[in-house]
FISEKOL-173271 format. One record per residue (C-alpha): residue number from 1; x, y, z. Coordinates in steps of 0.02 Angstrom, whole numbers, plus 50000, padded with zeros to 5 digits. Each point is the difference from the previous one (the first is absolute). Layout:
BEGIN
(NUM,(X,Y,Z));
...
***
This chain:
BEGIN
(1,(50644,53750,46699));
(2,(50006,50167,49909));
(3,(50176,49977,49930));
(4,(49960,49832,49926));
(5,(49839,50064,49925));
(6,(50091,50149,49926));
(7,(50115,49877,49913));
(8,(49851,49906,49930));
(9,(49929,50164,49934));
(10,(50158,50027,49900));
(11,(49988,49827,49924));
(12,(49813,49967,49983));
(13,(49836,50089,49962));
(14,(49935,50121,50130));
(15,(49848,49887,50023));
(16,(50114,49868,50075));
(17,(50072,50125,50123));
(18,(49825,50052,50050));
(19,(49950,49820,50025));
(20,(50147,49962,50115));
(21,(49982,50161,50100));
(22,(49816,49963,50026));
(23,(50039,49820,50045));
(24,(50125,50050,50134));
(25,(49882,50127,50077));
(26,(49851,49880,49992));
(27,(50099,49863,50085));
(28,(50044,50112,50147));
(29,(49823,50070,50013));
(30,(49920,49827,49992));
(31,(50104,49927,50142));
(32,(49983,50155,50108));
(33,(49811,49989,49978));
(34,(49984,49812,50022));
(35,(50134,49966,50132));
(36,(49875,49983,50141));
(37,(49889,49880,49902));
(38,(50151,49897,49947));
(39,(50056,49988,50182));
(40,(49826,49943,50050));
(41,(50000,49872,49859));
(42,(50168,49931,50060));
(43,(49921,49972,50171));
(44,(49846,49914,49926));
(45,(50109,49888,49891));
(46,(50111,49953,50148));
(47,(49846,49951,50098));
(48,(49944,49888,49857));
(49,(50171,49919,49982));
(50,(50005,49966,50188));
(51,(49833,49910,49985));
(52,(50065,49891,49859));
(53,(49940,50103,49854));
(54,(50084,50008,49830));
(55,(50023,50139,49874));
(56,(49919,49953,49834));
(57,(50047,50113,49854));
(58,(49897,50000,49841));
(59,(50022,50081,49829));
(60,(49947,49970,49821));
(61,(50099,50109,49880));
(62,(50182,49958,49959));
(63,(50061,50153,50095));
(64,(49888,49963,50150));
(65,(50066,49822,50006));
(66,(50176,50065,50028));
(67,(49941,50092,50156));
(68,(49907,49844,50058));
(69,(50162,49900,49990));
(70,(50103,50141,50075));
(71,(49897,50024,50158));
(72,(49991,49812,50028));
(73,(50187,49974,49989));
(74,(50034,50147,50116));
(75,(49894,49926,50140));
(76,(50053,49818,49976));
(77,(50186,50032,49971));
(78,(50053,50148,50109));
(79,(50163,50075,49941));
(80,(50048,50068,50173));
(81,(50080,49882,50125));
(82,(49888,49981,50152));
(83,(49837,50027,49908));
(84,(49876,49857,50005));
(85,(49927,49919,49846));
(86,(49815,50041,49992));
(87,(49873,49901,49898));
(88,(49956,50082,49835));
(89,(49945,49929,49833));
(90,(49952,50069,49831));
(91,(49852,49957,49890));
(92,(50012,50051,49817));
(93,(49856,49896,49935));
(94,(49899,50036,49843));
(95,(49881,50146,50028));
(96,(49848,49886,49990));
(97,(50072,49891,50137));
(98,(50074,50123,50123));
(99,(49843,50011,50109));
(100,(49986,49811,50009));
(101,(50184,49983,50047));
(102,(49982,50128,50139));
(103,(49846,49909,50064));
(104,(50096,49836,49999));
(105,(50157,50062,50088));
(106,(49953,50146,50113));
(107,(49969,49973,50186));
(108,(49924,50123,50124));
(109,(50166,50055,50078));
(110,(50082,50031,49830));
(111,(50038,50163,49911));
(112,(49963,50029,49816));
(113,(50105,50128,49905));
(114,(49939,50042,49824));
(115,(50106,50074,49861));
(116,(49924,50072,49843));
(117,(49895,50139,49929));
(118,(49818,50029,50046));
(119,(49951,50039,49820));
(120,(49952,49864,49877));
(121,(49965,49814,50017));
(122,(50147,49967,50116));
(123,(49930,50124,50124));
(124,(49832,49912,50001));
(125,(50081,49832,50038));
(126,(50117,50072,50131));
(127,(49855,50087,50087));
(128,(49902,49837,50001));
(129,(50150,49908,50076));
(130,(50018,50135,50133));
(131,(49815,49988,50042));
(132,(50014,49811,50017));
(133,(50153,50018,50114));
(134,(49912,50129,50110));
(135,(49852,49884,50016));
(136,(50120,49866,50063));
(137,(50066,50119,50134));
(138,(50163,50047,49915));
(139,(50081,50171,50017));
(140,(50004,50070,49823));
(141,(50124,50125,49929));
(142,(50003,50084,49829));
(143,(50088,50141,49910));
(144,(49847,50047,49898));
(145,(49817,50031,50046));
(146,(49947,49817,49998));
(147,(49895,49987,50158));
(148,(50141,49944,50116));
(149,(50007,50033,50188));
(150,(50159,50103,49977));
(151,(50029,50093,49837));
(152,(50161,50096,49975));
(153,(49988,50099,49838));
(154,(50167,50061,49930));
(155,(49998,50139,49870));
(156,(50090,50007,49833));
(157,(50009,49905,49837));
(158,(50020,49811,49990));
(159,(50188,50001,50033));
(160,(49992,50126,50143));
(161,(49853,49904,50074));
(162,(50096,49836,49997));
(163,(50152,50077,50082));
(164,(49895,50074,50140));
(165,(49908,49834,50025));
(166,(50167,49907,50009));
(167,(50064,50117,50134));
(168,(49837,49978,50096));
(169,(50008,49811,50010));
(170,(50186,50006,50039));
(171,(49961,50118,50145));
(172,(49858,49887,50057));
(173,(50119,49852,49999));
(174,(50134,50097,50094));
(175,(49887,50074,50133));
(176,(49878,49859,50033));
(177,(50146,49917,50088));
(178,(50005,50142,50126));
(179,(49828,49950,50064));
(180,(50023,49815,49969));
(181,(50165,49982,50091));
(182,(49956,50125,50135));
(183,(49842,49900,50037));
(184,(49892,50152,49967));
(185,(49837,49957,49914));
(186,(49842,50095,49957));
(187,(49938,49977,50178));
(188,(50151,50095,50067));
(189,(50082,49860,50097));
(190,(50189,49976,49994));
(191,(50156,49926,50073));
(192,(50180,50032,49940));
(193,(50099,50071,49852));
(194,(50059,49834,49929));
(195,(50113,49991,49848));
(196,(49941,50166,49930));
(197,(50086,50104,50135));
(198,(50162,50022,49902));
(199,(49903,50069,49851));
(200,(49880,50109,50097));
(201,(50092,50068,50154));
(202,(49843,50082,50070));
(203,(49936,49825,50043));
(204,(50132,49970,50132));
(205,(49932,50131,50119));
(206,(49821,50010,49941));
(207,(49859,49941,50114));
(208,(49895,49857,49932));
(209,(49867,50122,49944));
(210,(49922,49988,49829));
(211,(49968,50187,49981));
(212,(50179,50047,50045));
(213,(50071,49872,49879));
(214,(49878,50052,49863));
(215,(50055,50182,50016));
(216,(50182,49950,49976));
(217,(49955,49886,49855));
(218,(49906,50143,49918));
(219,(50157,50107,50006));
(220,(50101,49855,49931));
(221,(49884,49989,49849));
(222,(50034,50183,49961));
(223,(50187,49977,50024));
(224,(50006,49849,49884));
(225,(49907,50097,49865));
(226,(50131,50138,50014));
(227,(50138,49869,49992));
(228,(49939,49931,49834));
(229,(49984,50174,49924));
(230,(50179,50036,50054));
(231,(50062,49836,49926));
(232,(49908,50033,49837));
(233,(50090,50166,49990));
(234,(50168,49915,50023));
(235,(49954,49865,49874));
(236,(49949,50131,49873));
(237,(50165,50092,50012));
(238,(50068,50082,49843));
(239,(50114,49855,49948));
(240,(49864,49871,50028));
(241,(49865,50096,49907));
(242,(50121,50012,49855));
(243,(50030,49812,50017));
(244,(49812,49969,49991));
(245,(49987,50106,49842));
(246,(50143,49908,49917));
(247,(49927,49833,50053));
(248,(49828,50047,49932));
(249,(50074,50051,49832));
(250,(50096,49836,49987));
(251,(49846,49898,50047));
(252,(49897,50092,49869));
(253,(50130,49958,49868));
(254,(49992,49815,50044));
(255,(49810,49997,50004));
(256,(49994,50088,49831));
(257,(50088,49852,49918));
(258,(49891,49868,50083));
(259,(50089,49979,50167));
(260,(49915,49931,50155));
(261,(50025,50056,50180));
(262,(50043,49862,50126));
(263,(49974,50053,50182));
(264,(50040,49911,50162));
(265,(50048,50015,50184));
(266,(49974,49911,50167));
(267,(49862,50020,50128));
(268,(49934,50178,50000));
(269,(50116,50036,49854));
(270,(49913,49859,49905));
(271,(49838,50096,50020));
(272,(50087,50155,49932));
(273,(50040,49898,49845));
(274,(49819,49943,49992));
(275,(49939,50180,50011));
(276,(50120,50062,49868));
(277,(49949,49862,49880));
(278,(49817,50040,50031));
(279,(50034,50184,49965));
(280,(50090,49956,49838));
(281,(49872,49876,49934));
(282,(49841,50083,50064));
(283,(50040,50181,50046));
(284,(49870,50104,50091));
(285,(49882,50067,49868));
(286,(50009,50183,50052));
(287,(50188,50022,49986));
(288,(50017,49991,49811));
(289,(50132,49863,50001));
(290,(50022,49868,49866));
(291,(49997,49813,50033));
(292,(50166,49909,49992));
(293,(50047,49815,50008));
(294,(50068,49945,50168));
(295,(50024,49839,50098));
(296,(50000,49978,50189));
(297,(50130,49867,50039));
(298,(49930,49980,50177));
(299,(49827,49952,49940));
(300,(50005,49813,49966));
(301,(50015,49904,50164));
(302,(50024,49836,49906));
(303,(50154,50066,49911));
(304,(50069,50084,50156));
(305,(49980,49846,50110));
(306,(50065,49882,49866));
(307,(50157,50104,49976));
(308,(50024,50025,50186));
(309,(49984,49814,50033));
(310,(50101,49933,49854));
(311,(50137,50129,49966));
(312,(49992,50117,50150));
(313,(49918,50166,50044));
(314,(50148,50101,49935));
(315,(49951,49958,49821));
(316,(49811,50026,50001));
(317,(50012,50158,49894));
(318,(50158,49961,49903));
(319,(49927,49840,49928));
(320,(49842,50090,49947));
(321,(50102,50131,49909));
(322,(50092,49858,49913));
(323,(49832,49933,49943));
(324,(49909,50160,49953));
(325,(50115,50145,49966));
(326,(50060,50066,49831));
(327,(50144,50124,49977));
(328,(49876,50142,49966));
(329,(49914,49974,50170));
(330,(50006,50097,50163));
(331,(50027,49943,50181));
(332,(49931,50106,50142));
(333,(50042,49929,50172));
(334,(49974,50047,50181));
(335,(50112,49962,50149));
(336,(49990,50105,50158));
(337,(50173,49940,50053));
(338,(50077,49998,49827));
(339,(50073,49831,50047));
(340,(49862,49872,49965));
(341,(50092,49855,49921));
(342,(49859,49947,49884));
(343,(49989,50180,49937));
(344,(50187,50020,49972));
(345,(50008,49828,49915));
(346,(49863,50055,49880));
(347,(50092,50163,49965));
(348,(50155,49899,49957));
(349,(49898,49900,49873));
(350,(49926,50162,49933));
(351,(50175,50072,49975));
(352,(50056,49846,49903));
(353,(49846,50009,49891));
(354,(50013,50187,49968));
(355,(49835,50044,50084));
(356,(49967,50177,50058));
(357,(49996,50001,50191));
(358,(49922,50121,50125));
(359,(50016,49968,50188));
(360,(49914,50079,50149));
(361,(50102,49979,50160));
(362,(50009,50061,50180));
(363,(50134,50016,50134));
(364,(50161,50047,49908));
(365,(49952,49908,49840));
(366,(50088,49840,50052));
(367,(50083,49884,49876));
(368,(49891,50064,49858));
(369,(50076,50173,50012));
(370,(50175,49950,50053));
(371,(50020,49871,49860));
(372,(49916,50103,49864));
(373,(49878,49859,49964));
(374,(49862,50113,49934));
(375,(50002,50130,49861));
(376,(49894,50117,50106));
(377,(49984,50001,50190));
(378,(49876,50101,50103));
(379,(50041,49993,50185));
(380,(49889,50044,50147));
(381,(50134,50041,50131));
(382,(49922,49925,50156));
(383,(50023,49847,50109));
(384,(49815,49979,50039));
(385,(49911,49883,49880));
(386,(49821,50069,50003));
(387,(50060,50177,49961));
(388,(50117,49933,49864));
(389,(49856,49910,49916));
(390,(49891,50155,50008));
(391,(50137,50105,49919));
(392,(50021,49864,49868));
(393,(49815,50016,49960));
(394,(50022,50185,49967));
(395,(50154,49963,49894));
(396,(49923,49867,49890));
(397,(49838,50098,49981));
(398,(50105,50146,49939));
(399,(50092,49883,49883));
(400,(49832,49937,49936));
(401,(49938,50177,49968));
(402,(50160,50040,49905));
(403,(49990,49842,49893));
(404,(49828,50058,49942));
***
């Protein structure tokens, strides 16, 4: 990642370089330290899923809610052929109601995953919800010191913390299937590799032994953490860092004359849009960033379902831009393939209406890059969706820092 960070140093304050260097090192250190515990947690979660348990994610702040939605969609809608859909749901109730909602919905075999900071009122309510879930027999997981059974505590500022948390729940989703489909549970029983064998070759010849599988899963956690650092380095190549700087300057110009950011994407990319909008409207208090007006076009389920039902899913974002956008506004969109039809349709509307457009893509950039549909394109050159989304998080967090 050094070359990319050297480029950033030439274009941005040294403090930003320091932040990104520390973030990269902290990410690798965190996963090396926690790989064994993450592997154990995968086994515990698989055991709960086998017994009919569900993953219940909770969060209260706007940024935490994006992680709640993201982890739920990953488990329910697996992006890899052969993976099973696993039951997961998100609760983003009012802080005063979160404990009551957990008490209403949580069952003894369930897992509760809490997103949010331990400090302040939200932390008090999250801790109370975790305590209620533990009393019901749930396995509880948190990324802050909130009294959960398993607490994984990433280092870094708010953006670095979120990126590390996202990688953690992606890895949990990826590797819980190793135990689940191998039939290995927390008691150490097992049967056969199942549909995960093509993704994890060690399963094909491994004995049905929980400790042996856990050791391989632990190494896979470390490998995946290295993979995302490598992809971040490729995403923050010299041309793309320059693209981010130009995009940030253009966005600032639009915001200065009263422009509004409109963000959108599908699935996990929809939660990236949610997170970016949260970071624009309510930035973390310790980063010194200004508030900016932004709309999440994935937020209103009534509008999305009405448009999908009446005019088709390809137009769910385009029609909203028709309704909301002014020529001084900004579009920031996410598509891991670069080919999502509802994203490209919205970019076509944005081009006709003279909106500034910034796109985050994966693979080879797809139709967005090939057709020149966006003014600025930041590509994470990978064909694996979880890693693409993690690199996108680093990219849009950098864009957010540069906007100021």
